[in-house]
C-alpha positions as CSV (number, residue, x, y, z in Angstrom):
1,M,143.3,-16.0,-6.4
2,S,140.7,-17.8,-8.5
3,C,141.8,-20.2,-11.2
4,L,138.6,-20.0,-13.2
5,K,140.1,-18.5,-16.3
6,E,142.9,-21.0,-16.4
7,V,140.8,-24.1,-17.1
8,K,139.4,-25.4,-20.3
9,I,136.5,-27.4,-18.9
10,Y,135.3,-29.9,-21.4
11,N,136.4,-31.5,-24.6
12,R,133.2,-32.6,-26.4
13,K,135.1,-35.2,-28.5
14,G,135.8,-37.2,-25.4
15,G,139.4,-36.2,-24.9
16,K,140.8,-35.2,-21.6
17,E,140.2,-31.7,-20.3
18,M,143.2,-29.5,-20.7
19,I,144.5,-27.3,-17.9
20,K,146.6,-24.3,-19.0
21,N,148.2,-23.7,-15.6
22,K,148.0,-26.6,-13.0
23,T,149.7,-24.3,-10.5
24,K,146.6,-22.2,-10.3
25,V,144.5,-25.3,-9.3
26,V,147.0,-26.2,-6.7
27,D,147.0,-22.6,-5.3
28,D,143.3,-22.7,-5.1
29,L,143.2,-26.2,-3.8
30,G,142.0,-25.2,-0.3
31,R,138.9,-23.4,-1.6
32,L,138.1,-26.3,-4.0
33,E,138.4,-28.8,-1.2
34,L,135.8,-26.8,0.8
35,L,133.5,-26.8,-2.2
36,A,134.1,-30.6,-2.5
37,E,132.7,-31.1,1.0
38,K,129.4,-29.7,-0.2
39,Y,129.6,-31.5,-3.6
40,P,131.6,-34.7,-2.9
41,T,131.1,-36.4,-6.2
42,V,131.0,-35.7,-9.9
43,Q,127.3,-36.5,-9.9
44,S,126.4,-34.0,-7.1
45,A,128.6,-31.2,-8.6
46,S,127.1,-31.8,-12.1
47,T,123.6,-31.8,-10.7
48,E,124.1,-28.5,-9.0
49,L,125.7,-27.0,-12.0
50,I,122.8,-28.0,-14.2
51,N,120.4,-26.6,-11.6
52,L,122.1,-23.2,-11.4
53,Q,122.4,-23.0,-15.2
54,A,118.6,-23.5,-15.4
55,I,117.9,-21.0,-12.7
56,S,120.0,-18.3,-14.5
57,S,117.8,-18.6,-17.6
58,L,114.6,-18.0,-15.7
59,P,112.9,-14.5,-15.9
60,K,114.1,-12.2,-13.2
61,G,111.9,-11.7,-10.1
62,T,109.7,-8.7,-9.7
63,E,111.1,-5.8,-7.6
64,H,108.7,-3.4,-5.9
65,F,109.8,0.1,-5.0
66,I,108.0,2.3,-2.4
67,S,109.1,5.6,-0.8
68,D,108.1,8.1,1.8
69,L,105.4,6.1,3.6
70,H,105.2,8.6,6.5
71,G,103.2,6.4,8.8
72,E,100.3,5.8,6.4
73,Y,99.7,2.2,7.3
74,E,96.4,1.6,5.7
75,T,97.6,2.8,2.3
76,F,100.9,1.0,2.6
77,K,99.1,-2.3,3.5
78,H,96.8,-2.0,0.5
79,I,99.7,-1.2,-1.9
80,M,101.6,-4.2,-0.5
81,N,98.5,-6.4,-0.8
82,N,97.8,-5.5,-4.4
83,A,101.5,-5.2,-5.4
84,S,100.8,-1.9,-7.1
85,G,98.3,-3.5,-9.3
86,A,100.4,-6.5,-10.3
87,I,97.9,-9.0,-8.7
88,R,94.9,-7.5,-10.5
89,E,97.0,-7.6,-13.7
90,K,97.5,-11.4,-13.2
91,V,93.8,-11.9,-12.5
92,D,92.8,-10.0,-15.6
93,L,95.4,-11.9,-17.7
94,I,93.8,-15.2,-16.8
95,Y,90.1,-14.3,-16.5
96,G,89.9,-11.1,-18.6
97,N,87.9,-12.8,-21.4
98,I,86.1,-15.2,-19.0
99,L,84.8,-13.3,-16.0
100,P,83.1,-9.8,-15.8
101,S,85.0,-7.0,-14.2
102,E,82.9,-7.3,-11.0
103,E,83.9,-10.9,-10.5
104,R,87.5,-10.2,-11.1
105,A,87.4,-7.4,-8.6
106,K,85.9,-9.8,-6.0
107,L,88.6,-12.3,-6.6
108,S,91.3,-9.7,-6.4
109,T,89.9,-8.4,-3.1
110,L,89.8,-11.9,-1.7
111,I,93.5,-12.2,-2.5
112,Y,94.3,-8.8,-0.9
113,Y,92.3,-9.4,2.3
114,P,91.4,-13.2,2.5
115,R,90.5,-13.3,6.2
116,E,88.3,-10.2,6.2
117,K,86.6,-11.1,2.9
118,L,85.9,-14.7,4.0
119,Q,84.2,-13.3,7.2
120,E,82.0,-11.0,5.1
121,I,81.1,-13.9,2.7
122,A,80.2,-16.2,5.6
123,Q,78.0,-13.5,7.1
124,E,76.2,-13.2,3.8
125,K,76.0,-17.0,3.6
126,L,77.6,-17.1,0.2
127,N,80.2,-19.6,1.2
128,T,78.5,-22.6,-0.4
129,N,80.4,-25.8,-1.5
130,E,80.0,-24.7,-5.1
131,W,81.5,-21.2,-4.3
132,Y,84.4,-22.9,-2.5
133,K,85.0,-25.2,-5.4
134,I,85.0,-22.4,-8.0
135,T,87.1,-20.1,-5.9
136,L,89.7,-22.6,-4.9
137,N,90.3,-23.6,-8.6
138,R,90.5,-19.9,-9.6
139,L,93.1,-19.1,-6.8
140,V,95.1,-22.2,-7.9
141,E,95.3,-20.8,-11.4
142,V,96.4,-17.4,-10.2
143,C,99.0,-19.0,-8.0
144,K,100.3,-21.1,-10.9
145,L,100.8,-18.0,-13.0
146,V,102.8,-16.1,-10.4
147,A,104.8,-19.2,-9.5
148,S,105.7,-19.9,-13.1
149,K,108.9,-17.8,-13.1
150,Y,110.5,-19.6,-10.2
151,T,112.0,-23.0,-9.7
152,R,109.9,-25.6,-8.0
153,S,112.3,-25.5,-5.1
154,K,111.9,-21.8,-4.5
155,V,108.1,-22.0,-4.7
156,R,108.2,-24.8,-2.1
157,K,110.1,-22.6,0.3
158,A,107.5,-19.9,-0.1
159,L,104.6,-22.3,0.8
160,P,103.0,-22.3,4.2
161,E,103.9,-25.4,6.2
162,D,100.4,-26.6,6.8
163,F,99.4,-26.8,3.2
164,A,102.8,-27.0,1.4
165,Y,102.3,-30.5,0.0
166,I,98.7,-29.9,-1.2
167,I,99.5,-26.5,-2.8
168,D,102.6,-28.0,-4.5
169,E,100.4,-30.8,-6.0
170,L,97.7,-28.4,-7.2
171,L,100.2,-26.1,-8.8
172,H,101.4,-28.9,-11.0
173,N,98.0,-30.3,-11.9
174,S,96.6,-31.0,-15.3
175,Y,92.9,-31.6,-15.7
176,H,93.6,-32.6,-19.3
177,D,95.3,-35.8,-18.0
178,P,92.5,-38.3,-17.4
179,N,94.6,-40.3,-15.0
180,K,95.1,-37.3,-12.7
181,A,91.9,-35.2,-13.2
182,F,89.9,-37.2,-10.6
183,Y,92.9,-37.0,-8.2
184,Y,93.1,-33.2,-8.3
185,S,89.3,-32.7,-8.1
186,N,89.2,-35.0,-5.1
187,I,91.9,-32.8,-3.3
188,I,89.6,-29.8,-3.7
189,L,86.5,-31.6,-2.5
190,T,88.3,-33.0,0.5
191,I,89.6,-29.6,1.5
192,I,85.9,-28.4,1.5
193,K,84.5,-31.5,3.2
194,T,87.0,-31.3,6.1
195,N,86.1,-27.6,6.7
196,R,89.7,-26.5,5.8
197,A,88.6,-24.4,2.8
198,D,88.9,-21.0,4.6
199,A,92.3,-21.8,6.0
200,F,93.5,-23.1,2.6
201,I,92.2,-19.9,0.9
202,V,94.1,-17.7,3.4
203,A,97.3,-19.8,2.8
204,I,97.1,-19.7,-1.0
205,C,96.3,-16.0,-1.1
206,D,99.3,-15.3,1.2
207,T,101.4,-17.4,-1.2
208,I,100.2,-15.4,-4.2
209,K,101.2,-12.1,-2.5
210,K,104.6,-13.5,-1.5
211,L,105.4,-14.8,-5.0
212,V,104.1,-11.9,-7.0
213,V,106.9,-9.7,-5.6
214,D,110.4,-11.2,-5.3
215,H,112.0,-8.3,-3.5
216,L,110.8,-5.1,-1.9
217,H,112.7,-1.8,-1.8
218,I,111.7,0.9,0.7
219,L,113.4,4.2,-0.2
220,G,113.1,5.9,3.2
221,D,110.8,7.9,5.5
222,I,108.8,5.3,7.2
223,F,108.3,7.6,10.2
224,D,106.5,10.9,11.0
225,R,103.3,12.7,10.0
226,G,101.0,9.6,9.5
227,P,99.4,7.8,12.4
228,R,101.1,4.3,12.5
229,P,104.7,3.9,11.4
230,D,105.0,1.2,14.0
231,L,102.5,-1.0,12.2
232,I,104.3,-0.5,8.9
233,L,107.5,-1.7,10.5
234,D,105.7,-4.7,12.1
235,S,104.5,-5.5,8.6
236,I,107.8,-5.2,6.7
237,M,109.6,-7.2,9.4
238,A,107.6,-10.2,8.2
239,H,108.5,-9.6,4.5
240,H,110.5,-12.4,3.0
241,S,113.0,-10.2,1.1
242,L,113.6,-6.5,1.3
243,D,116.1,-3.6,1.8
244,I,115.6,-0.1,3.2
245,Q,117.4,3.1,2.2
246,W,117.2,5.3,5.3
247,G,115.4,8.6,5.0
248,N,116.0,11.7,7.2
249,H,112.8,10.9,9.1
250,D,114.1,7.5,9.8
251,V,117.6,8.5,11.0
252,I,116.1,11.0,13.5
253,W,114.2,8.1,15.1
254,M,117.3,6.0,15.0
255,G,119.1,8.8,16.9
256,A,116.3,9.0,19.4
257,A,116.4,5.2,20.0
258,C,120.2,5.5,20.5
259,G,119.6,8.0,23.3
260,S,120.3,11.3,21.5
261,D,118.5,14.1,23.5
262,A,118.3,16.4,20.4
263,C,116.8,13.6,18.3
264,I,114.3,12.7,21.0
265,A,113.2,16.4,21.1
266,V,112.9,16.4,17.3
267,V,110.7,13.3,17.1
268,L,108.5,14.5,19.9
269,N,108.2,17.9,18.2
270,N,107.2,16.3,14.9
271,S,104.7,14.0,16.6
272,I,103.1,16.8,18.5
273,L,103.1,19.1,15.5
274,Y,100.8,16.6,13.6
275,N,98.9,15.8,16.9
276,N,100.1,12.2,16.4
277,L,100.9,11.1,20.0
278,E,98.7,8.0,20.2
279,F,101.2,5.7,18.4
280,L,104.0,6.9,20.8
281,E,102.1,5.8,23.8
282,E,100.2,2.8,22.4
283,G,102.7,1.7,19.8
284,Y,105.9,2.2,21.7
285,G,104.8,2.6,25.3
286,I,106.5,6.1,25.6
287,N,105.1,7.7,28.7
288,L,104.4,11.4,27.8
289,R,102.8,12.3,31.1
290,P,106.1,13.9,32.4
291,L,106.2,16.2,29.3
292,A,102.5,17.0,29.7
293,L,102.9,17.9,33.4
294,F,106.0,20.0,32.7
295,A,104.2,21.9,29.8
296,E,101.1,22.5,32.0
297,E,103.1,23.9,34.8
298,T,105.7,25.9,32.8
299,Y,103.5,27.3,30.0
300,K,100.1,27.4,31.6
301,D,99.7,31.2,31.1
302,A,102.1,31.5,28.1
303,D,101.1,32.5,24.6
304,I,100.8,29.3,22.6
305,K,99.2,30.4,19.4
306,C,102.4,29.8,17.4
307,F,102.5,26.2,18.6
308,M,99.1,24.9,17.8
309,P,99.1,21.6,15.8
310,R,98.9,21.8,12.1
311,N,95.4,22.8,11.0
312,T,94.5,19.9,8.7
313,N,91.1,18.2,8.7
314,F,92.4,14.7,9.5
315,I,94.2,16.0,12.6
316,Y,91.4,18.2,14.1
317,Q,88.4,16.0,13.4
318,N,88.8,13.9,16.6
319,C,90.2,16.5,19.0
320,T,88.6,18.7,21.6
321,E,89.7,22.3,22.2
322,K,91.3,21.3,25.5
323,E,93.3,18.5,23.9
324,L,94.6,21.0,21.2
325,I,95.6,23.5,23.9
326,N,97.5,20.8,25.9
327,A,99.2,19.7,22.7
328,A,100.2,23.3,21.9
329,R,101.8,23.7,25.4
330,M,103.6,20.4,25.0
331,H,104.8,21.6,21.5
332,K,106.1,24.8,22.9
333,A,107.9,23.0,25.7
334,I,109.6,20.5,23.5
335,A,110.4,23.0,20.7
336,V,112.3,25.3,23.1
337,M,114.2,22.3,24.4
338,R,114.9,21.2,20.8
339,F,116.4,24.6,19.9
340,K,118.7,24.4,22.9
341,L,119.8,20.8,22.3
342,E,120.4,21.4,18.6
343,G,122.5,24.5,19.5
344,Q,124.6,22.3,21.8
345,I,125.3,19.9,18.9
346,I,126.2,22.7,16.5
347,K,128.6,24.2,19.1
348,R,130.4,21.0,19.7
349,N,130.7,20.0,16.0
350,P,132.2,22.9,14.1
351,L,132.7,20.6,11.1
352,F,128.9,20.6,10.6
353,A,129.3,24.3,9.6
354,M,125.8,25.2,11.0
355,D,126.5,28.2,13.2
356,S,124.0,30.2,11.2
357,R,121.3,28.1,12.8
358,L,122.2,29.3,16.3
359,L,119.2,31.7,16.8
360,L,118.3,31.7,20.5
361,D,121.2,34.0,21.3
362,K,120.2,36.4,18.5
363,I,116.8,37.3,20.1
364,N,116.4,40.9,21.2
365,Y,113.7,40.6,23.9
366,K,113.2,44.3,24.3
367,E,112.6,45.0,20.6
368,K,110.9,41.6,20.1
369,T,113.2,40.9,17.1
370,V,115.7,38.2,16.1
371,N,118.7,38.6,13.8
372,I,118.8,35.9,11.1
373,N,121.8,36.0,8.8
374,G,122.2,39.7,9.4
375,K,118.6,40.6,8.9
376,T,116.5,41.9,11.8
377,C,113.1,40.3,11.9
378,N,110.0,40.6,14.1
379,I,109.5,37.5,16.2
380,E,105.9,36.5,17.2
381,D,106.7,35.0,20.6
382,I,109.4,35.8,23.2
383,D,107.7,34.2,26.2
384,F,110.3,31.6,26.9
385,P,110.5,31.2,30.7
386,T,113.1,28.5,30.6
387,V,115.6,30.4,28.4
388,D,118.5,31.9,30.3
389,K,119.3,35.0,28.2
390,N,123.0,34.8,29.3
391,N,123.3,31.1,28.4
392,P,120.4,30.4,26.1
393,Y,121.4,26.9,25.0
394,E,121.6,25.5,28.6
395,L,118.7,23.4,29.7
396,S,117.0,24.4,33.0
397,K,117.2,21.9,35.9
398,E,113.5,20.9,35.2
399,E,114.3,20.4,31.5
400,E,117.3,18.3,32.3
401,R,115.2,16.1,34.6
402,L,112.5,15.8,31.9
403,I,114.9,14.9,29.0
404,G,116.4,12.3,31.3
405,Q,113.0,10.7,31.8
406,L,112.2,10.8,28.1
407,R,115.6,9.4,27.2
408,S,115.0,6.5,29.6
409,A,111.6,5.8,28.0
410,F,113.0,5.7,24.5
411,L,116.0,3.5,25.5
412,H,113.7,1.0,27.3
413,S,110.9,0.8,24.7
414,D,111.3,-2.9,23.6
415,K,109.3,-2.5,20.4
416,L,111.1,0.7,19.3
417,Q,114.4,-0.9,19.9
418,K,113.4,-3.9,17.9
419,H,112.3,-1.7,15.0
420,I,115.5,0.3,15.1
421,K,117.6,-2.8,15.2
422,F,115.7,-4.0,12.1
423,L,116.4,-0.6,10.3
424,Y,120.1,-1.1,11.1
425,D,120.0,-4.7,9.9
426,K,118.2,-4.1,6.6
427,G,119.0,-0.5,6.0
428,N,121.7,1.6,4.3
429,L,122.3,5.2,3.2
430,Y,122.2,3.9,-0.4
431,K,122.1,0.7,-2.3
432,I,123.3,-0.5,-5.7
433,Y,120.9,-3.3,-6.8
434,N,120.6,-4.8,-10.2
435,K,122.6,-1.9,-11.8
436,N,120.3,0.8,-10.3
437,L,121.3,3.3,-7.6
438,L,118.8,3.5,-4.8
439,L,118.8,6.4,-2.4
440,H,116.3,8.5,-0.4
441,G,117.6,12.0,-0.9
442,C,120.5,13.0,-3.1
443,V,124.2,12.9,-3.8
444,P,125.1,16.5,-2.7
445,L,126.4,18.6,-5.6
446,N,127.8,22.0,-6.1
447,S,126.2,24.4,-8.6
448,D,128.9,23.5,-11.2
449,G,128.1,19.8,-10.9
450,T,131.0,18.7,-8.8
451,M,130.4,16.8,-5.6
452,V,130.2,18.6,-2.3
453,E,133.2,17.9,-0.2
454,F,132.9,17.3,3.5
455,K,136.1,17.9,5.6
456,I,136.4,15.0,8.0
457,G,139.6,14.5,10.1
458,G,141.8,16.4,7.7
459,K,140.4,14.6,4.7
460,K,137.9,15.7,2.1
461,L,135.2,13.2,1.4
462,S,132.5,13.4,-1.3
463,G,130.0,11.2,-3.2
464,Q,130.1,7.5,-2.4
465,E,133.1,7.9,-0.2
466,F,131.3,10.3,2.1
467,L,128.1,8.2,2.1
468,D,130.1,5.1,3.2
469,Y,131.8,7.1,5.9
470,A,128.5,8.6,7.1
471,E,126.8,5.2,7.3
472,S,129.7,3.8,9.3
473,V,129.5,6.6,11.8
474,A,125.7,6.3,11.9
475,R,126.2,2.6,12.9
476,D,128.6,3.6,15.7
477,A,125.6,5.4,17.3
478,Y,123.9,2.1,17.8
479,F,126.7,-0.4,18.2
480,E,129.5,1.4,20.0
481,E,129.9,1.3,23.8
482,E,127.8,3.7,25.8
483,G,129.6,6.9,26.6
484,S,132.4,6.4,24.0
485,K,133.4,9.2,21.8
486,E,132.4,7.1,18.7
487,K,128.9,6.6,20.0
488,E,128.4,10.2,21.0
489,F,129.6,11.5,17.6
490,G,127.5,8.9,15.8
491,K,124.4,10.3,17.6
492,D,125.3,13.8,16.6
493,L,125.8,12.7,13.0
494,L,122.4,11.1,12.9
495,W,121.0,14.5,13.8
496,F,123.1,16.2,11.1
497,L,121.8,13.7,8.5
498,W,118.3,14.7,9.5
499,C,118.7,18.5,8.9
500,G,122.4,19.4,8.2
501,K,123.5,21.6,5.4
502,N,124.1,19.5,2.3
503,S,123.1,16.3,4.2
504,P,122.5,13.6,1.5
505,L,119.2,12.7,3.3
506,F,118.0,16.3,3.8
507,G,119.3,17.9,0.6
508,K,118.8,21.6,1.6
509,D,120.8,24.4,3.0
510,K,118.9,24.7,6.2
511,M,115.8,23.5,8.1
512,T,113.7,26.6,9.0
513,T,111.7,25.1,11.9
514,F,112.4,28.2,14.0
515,E,111.3,30.6,11.3
516,R,108.1,28.6,10.4
517,L,107.0,28.7,14.1
518,L,107.9,32.2,15.1
519,I,108.4,34.4,12.0
520,K,105.6,35.7,9.8
521,D,107.8,36.7,6.9
522,K,107.5,33.6,4.7
523,E,110.5,34.5,2.6
524,L,112.6,33.4,5.6
525,W,110.9,30.0,5.6
526,H,112.6,29.2,2.3
527,E,114.9,26.2,2.3
528,E,117.2,26.1,-0.7
529,K,117.4,22.7,-2.3
530,N,120.8,21.3,-3.1
531,A,121.9,21.7,-6.8
532,Y,121.4,17.9,-7.2
533,Y,117.7,18.5,-7.6
534,T,118.2,20.8,-10.6
535,L,121.3,19.2,-12.2
536,S,120.0,15.7,-12.0
537,K,117.3,16.5,-14.6
538,R,120.2,16.3,-17.1
539,E,121.0,12.9,-18.5
540,K,124.8,13.7,-18.6
541,V,124.8,14.5,-14.8
542,C,122.9,11.2,-14.0
543,V,125.3,9.2,-16.1
544,S,128.2,10.8,-14.4
545,L,126.8,10.0,-11.0
546,L,126.1,6.4,-11.9
547,K,129.7,6.0,-13.1
548,A,131.0,7.5,-9.9
549,F,129.2,4.7,-8.0
550,G,130.6,2.1,-10.4
551,I,127.5,1.7,-12.5
552,N,128.1,2.0,-16.2
553,K,125.1,0.4,-18.0
554,E,122.9,2.1,-20.5
555,Y,119.7,0.9,-18.8
556,S,120.7,1.9,-15.3
557,H,118.8,4.4,-13.2
558,I,118.9,6.6,-10.1
559,I,115.8,5.9,-8.1
560,N,115.0,8.2,-5.2
561,G,112.2,9.8,-3.1
562,H,112.2,12.5,-0.5
563,V,111.0,15.4,-2.6
564,P,107.3,15.1,-3.5
565,V,106.6,15.3,-7.3
566,R,104.1,18.2,-7.7
567,C,102.0,16.5,-10.4
568,K,99.3,19.2,-10.3
569,D,101.9,21.8,-11.2
570,G,103.1,19.7,-14.1
571,E,106.2,18.1,-12.6
572,K,107.2,14.7,-13.9
573,P,108.6,11.8,-11.9
574,V,110.8,10.5,-14.8
575,R,113.6,12.8,-15.7
576,A,117.0,13.0,-17.5
577,N,115.7,11.0,-20.4
578,G,114.6,8.2,-18.1
579,R,117.8,8.0,-16.0
580,L,116.2,9.5,-12.9
581,I,113.0,8.2,-11.4
582,V,111.5,10.0,-8.4
583,I,108.9,7.9,-6.6
584,D,107.8,10.3,-3.8
585,G,104.3,11.3,-5.0
586,G,102.5,11.9,-1.7
587,F,101.8,8.8,0.3
588,C,101.3,11.1,3.3
589,R,97.9,12.7,3.3
590,A,99.4,16.0,4.5
591,Y,101.2,16.2,1.2
592,Q,98.4,15.2,-1.2
593,P,97.0,18.7,-1.6
594,T,100.5,19.7,-2.8
595,T,101.2,16.8,-5.1
596,G,97.7,16.2,-6.4
597,I,98.1,12.4,-6.1
598,A,98.6,9.8,-3.3
599,G,102.0,8.4,-4.2
600,Y,104.1,6.7,-6.9
601,T,105.4,3.1,-6.8
602,L,107.7,1.4,-9.2
603,I,107.5,-2.2,-10.5
604,Y,110.6,-3.7,-12.2
605,N,110.1,-7.1,-13.6
606,S,111.6,-9.2,-16.4
607,F,109.8,-7.1,-19.1
608,G,111.1,-3.7,-17.7
609,M,109.9,-0.9,-15.5
610,R,106.4,0.4,-14.8
611,L,105.8,3.5,-12.8
612,C,102.3,3.8,-11.3
613,S,100.6,6.9,-9.8
614,H,97.9,6.2,-7.2
615,E,94.8,8.1,-6.2
616,P,94.0,8.5,-2.4
617,F,93.0,5.3,-0.7
618,E,89.5,5.5,0.8
619,G,90.1,2.9,3.5
620,T,90.3,-0.8,4.1
621,K,86.6,-1.3,5.1
622,K,85.4,0.2,1.8
623,A,87.9,-1.8,-0.1
624,I,86.7,-5.1,1.4
625,K,82.9,-4.3,1.3
626,E,82.8,-2.8,-2.1
627,N,85.7,-4.6,-3.7
628,T,87.3,-1.2,-4.5
629,D,91.0,-0.8,-5.3
630,I,93.3,2.1,-5.2
631,Y,92.8,3.6,-8.7
632,S,96.3,3.5,-10.2
633,T,97.6,4.8,-13.5
634,S,100.7,3.5,-15.3
635,V,102.6,6.7,-15.8
636,V,105.4,5.3,-17.8
637,S,106.5,1.8,-18.9
638,E,110.1,1.1,-20.0
639,R,110.1,-2.2,-21.8
640,V,113.3,-4.1,-22.7
641,K,113.8,-5.7,-26.1
642,E,114.5,-9.2,-24.6
643,R,113.1,-10.4,-21.3
644,I,115.6,-10.0,-18.5
645,T,116.8,-13.3,-16.9
646,V,118.1,-14.1,-13.5
647,G,121.5,-14.5,-15.0
648,E,121.6,-10.7,-15.7
649,T,120.9,-9.7,-12.1
650,D,123.1,-9.4,-9.0
651,V,122.0,-12.9,-8.0
652,G,122.9,-14.1,-11.5
653,K,126.5,-12.8,-10.9
654,Q,126.7,-15.0,-7.8
655,L,125.3,-17.9,-9.7
656,L,127.8,-17.5,-12.5
657,S,130.6,-17.4,-10.0
658,T,129.4,-20.6,-8.4
659,I,128.9,-22.2,-11.8
660,K,132.5,-21.4,-12.7
661,D,133.7,-22.8,-9.4
662,L,131.8,-26.0,-10.0
663,E,133.3,-26.3,-13.5
664,V,136.7,-26.1,-12.0
665,L,135.8,-28.6,-9.3
666,L,134.6,-31.1,-12.0
667,A,137.9,-30.6,-13.9
668,A,139.8,-31.3,-10.7
669,Y,137.8,-34.4,-10.0
670,R,138.4,-35.8,-13.6
671,L,142.1,-35.0,-13.4
672,G,142.4,-36.6,-10.0
673,T,143.6,-33.4,-8.3
674,I,140.7,-33.8,-5.9
675,K,139.3,-37.3,-5.1
676,E,135.6,-38.0,-5.0
677,T,134.1,-39.0,-1.6
678,L,131.8,-41.9,-2.3
679,K,129.4,-43.1,0.3
680,S,130.1,-46.5,1.7
681,Q,127.6,-49.2,0.8
682,Y,127.9,-50.7,4.3
């Protein structure tokens, strides 16, 4: 029990501090004594209190929100490097009236890609002493601006070890002081003379990028479709401060890494569908030869036209006809195994209520039809040599052997396991951060606006309670003992979160993979979205959801991704009178014809929120050579009346708690309840 409210801390007229209830101090004595070990004197406690009070009055750090990356590493890297335009904004703020746009673009590109840009400048022999002198001074000015909202201590922690002292000195220079002007100029000249200018430029550019964004939020779907999700994860693992809200494309990979056969079949199906196998073998060392051999032997003479990889230019441009045929055979092999393994999960988990997705046993091979929800439909392919018509969900012996080999490959991929451990360490199903609710998909709702209830162990769970339960079970899949009931159910639930009816990450009534592959009638491809996606456009519904998660502030928002905003059809990313912000705008190139843009990102700084839409990225090489950037447009800007301070953030709450504790400790010192520990002079 805290005694904070029981103490009147300070009498400005010099009288003794008054304690309303000394019993409270005594009750809390143990905790105060622990605090006294860290701050053993009045001076040390007072110094820290002053420091924390000062920090709480600083502008809040910049938050950067990104969603639905889908393996698009190059675009992600550029958005991270330019902080959704925030770095160019700083360059323009300092040099907008001094340097032409071309020079500002060159400086910005140098900050984004210092190593590559320096190499280009050296090849063109433009790296003269004069260029270094001018450039170093400009970079110092940019760094000073982005560091200005932080304490000197926090900036020091962000500095690279090799140049920490030098950068710290330069950030606090003043050429207007005649006593110091020569000193600072000499530092720059010495850096150049000792051939350390390139290394220093890289160091200060990396510092600028680290300081311009205080915290990164990734709202799910790092995996699938794009070519290199593994490189995205390598990159974000080095980020200084971030959180992740799992997407359905993430949890299916988490399930695969935990050894779920169904999840393994799904991720392989997705990778083959987009002809994106290179990163599996090169990135994660997953040996696909057993699958290729099995597919070649089993489906050599089979009809595979329904299983050809998706026909998009960026997939087909580097593939031979033979490679595409091999991919189609592998696709058919793993798709059939997927349907079997998913059927096994549905059968052993009646609580998932997904019996309508059991379709292999509904095929009429004579009539070449399948019964889907009572409707008889023509099926394009019935050549399934491994399907036992009397027991269609049982794997053949060859399939059992194959899935065992694949499971072993996933479980023993060191890099994949490292990445999945990181997702568990930094990820959640949802997060409440600075009075905003962050989630990938949705809070499942019924058509009347009530929350969907899930029957679990005799209880009915909905909303936040169900999300907390689901996350706990999802963690069991990774952390519980091998073979335990908890681990096995955890793996099954990860699959449910991927595609289950009313899953908060999927948000639809069904996933029609079977129909899209084998049924021509596109009406059967339809996946009905959860009512959340309609009702959340109403401010009243969003306010109600925020309150249900304990957020009751007029400037709070729900921020999510998952469903691409179809800009070309007039859809808007900001809804419900600003309460809902959807930031999935099409990072993945496969989605860009549908959305009309290449993604949204959100910046939330001390002045408010700025949502940016981005045009397709034309590649890193062009960006470096021509100093081109992703063309971004500020879609909406929500400005606050007064600049937001650290004291108003979640970190500020923690600071306030510590400040109050220190105030109580000071009162205890002055009353003699706790004695100061003074260092001996001997």
